[in-house]
N, C-alpha and C positions, 0 to 999 in steps of 0.2 A: 602140157603147157597150162591147162586149167588148174591142175593140182598145185603147180608152182605159184600161180597167181593167187589161189586161195590161201596158201601159206603166207604169201606176202601181204594179202588183204588183212590177215589177222594182226599185222603190225599197226593197222589203223584203229584197232580196238575190236572188241567182240560184240559191239552193238548191232542190233538188227537194222536192216535198211537196204538201200540199193546195193547190188552186187559189185558194180563197177564204180570206182571212185577216182577222182582226179589226182594226179601227182604234180600238177602245175603249181608253181609258187604262188600264183594269183588266187587259186581256190583249192588248196591242198585238202584232200579228204572229203571234199564236197562231191555229191553225185555228178558224174559226167553228163554233159548235155546231150540231147538227141543228135545234135550236129557233130559233136566230137565222136560219139558212138558210130555214126554213119561214116565218118572219115577213117576211123580205125578199121571197120569192116571192109571198106573199099581197099585200104592199104594191104590188109591181110590177103584179100582175094587176088589182088594184082601180084603180090609176091608168090602166090600159089599158081599163077598163070591162068586164073579164071577171070575172063574179061567182063562178062555180063552178070555181076553179082552185087547185091546191095542188102541193106537191112530189110527192104521190102521183099526181097527174094526169100529171106528167112521166114517172113510172115506167110508167104505163099506156101513154102514147104511145110510149115506147121499145119496150115489149113488142109493141104493135100494129105498129110498123114492122118488127120482126123477123118477125112473122107474114106481113106483106105481102111481105117479102123471101124468103119461102119456108122459113123455119125450121120444123121440126117442133114440135108442141106440147110434146113431152117435152124438146126442147132449150131451148125458151123457159122452161119451168117450172124446169129446172135452172139456167138463167142467172138467173132471178128468185129462186132459193133456195127454191122451193116443194117440199114433200115429198109432199103429198097430191094424188091424182088429182082429187078433188072440188074442191079449191082451184083447180087448174089450169083446170078446165072452167068454173067460175063466173066466174073472172076473164076468161077469153077471151070469154065470152058478154057480160059487162057492158061490157068495153072495146069490143067490136064494136058493140054497141047504142048506146053513148054517143057514139061518134065518127063515125057514118055521116052 
């Protein structure tokens, strides 16, 4: 599916920039909004029969992969843009508990 999209994406031009572009008549070839991306991910998850899945789930999965790859919690928190130690800890605990 991704390969097919990338081939289609080339029809918008070879310029660098956002990966996912709108096909709407209102904003054709503009970057899709965060809200559009969220709706697309939810729609794909529902079609796949996955009820509790969102763009934030993808973020958590990425951070979990970094932890499994041996990144330090402070490196992960910095990568994720967190400033608070409490936020770092609660997220690492919830991600670990959710995806075991």
